[in-house]
C-alpha positions in Angstrom: -1.3 3.3 -6.7 -3.5 4.5 -9.3 -2.1 2.7 -12.3 -2.4 -0.6 -9.8 -6.3 0.2 -9.7 -7.3 -1.1 -12.5 -6.5 -5.2 -14.4 -5.5 -3.4 -16.8 -2.3 -1.9 -14.6 -1.8 -4.3 -12.7 -1.5 -6.7 -15.3 1.1 -4.1 -17.0 2.5 -3.7 -13.8 3.2 -6.9 -13.1 4.4 -8.0 -16.7 6.8 -5.3 -16.4 8.6 -6.8 -13.2 7.8 -3.9 -11.1 7.3 -6.5 -8.6 10.8 -7.3 -8.4 11.5 -3.5 -8.0 8.9 -2.6 -5.5 10.8 -5.8 -3.6 14.0 -4.5 -3.6 13.1 -1.1 -2.8 11.0 -2.3 0.1 14.3 -4.2 1.1 16.5 -0.9 1.7 13.9 2.2 2.0 13.9 3.8 5.6 11.1 6.2 5.2 8.0 4.9 7.0 5.9 5.9 4.9 8.0 5.0 1.5 7.5 1.5 3.0 3.9 1.6 4.4 3.0 2.5 0.5 5.5 0.1 -1.0 4.3 -2.7 1.1 0.9 -1.6 0.2 1.3 -1.7 -3.6 3.2 -5.2 -3.2 0.1 -6.7 -1.7 -2.2 -5.6 -4.6 0.2 -6.8 -6.9 0.7 -10.3 -5.5 -2.6 -10.6 -4.5 -5.2 -12.6 -6.4 -7.4 -10.7 -8.7 -10.6 -9.3 -7.4 -14.1 -11.2 -8.6 -15.8 -10.1 -12.1 -17.3 -6.7 -11.5 -14.8 -5.4 -8.7 -11.6 -4.9 -11.4 -11.3 -1.4 -10.9 -10.4 -1.0 -7.4 -11.2 2.8 -7.5 -15.0 1.8 -7.9 -15.3 -0.7 -5.4 -17.9 0.2 -3.0 -16.9 -0.7 0.7 -18.7 -1.8 3.5 -18.8 1.8 6.5 -17.6 -0.5 8.7 -14.3 -1.8 6.6 -13.5 1.5 5.7 -13.9 3.2 9.3 -11.4 0.3 10.4 -9.2 0.8 7.7 -8.9 4.9 8.6 -8.1 3.3 11.8 -5.3 1.6 10.5 -4.1 4.1 8.5 -4.1 6.8 11.5 -2.6 4.1 14.0 0.2 3.7 11.6 0.8 7.6 11.4 0.6 7.7 15.1 3.4 5.1 15.6 5.7 6.5 12.8 5.5 10.0 14.8 6.5 8.4 17.9 9.3 7.5 16.1 10.2 10.4 14.5 9.9 12.0 18.0 12.3 9.5 19.6 14.5 9.5 17.0 15.0 13.7 17.3 15.0 13.3 21.1 17.9 11.0 20.6 20.0 13.1 18.1 
């Protein structure tokens, strides 16, 4: 994900066919955490480039409300994965 933070890094990833590799990984990967990271990286690679001045995603200022919502979504996703792991453990 760090390489995808800069415009130059995203350009390199795209030019090397990384999206195709990630798409295949996403198709067969079973680990929910890996799938989540893969999905997020794919979204960065296929999305539009940020506007001028925002090319380095590590330096972008995120509004507090949006940052809170993103953290909440990450917590909910992690909680869902935890519940799924517990169900799998109970089933076995």
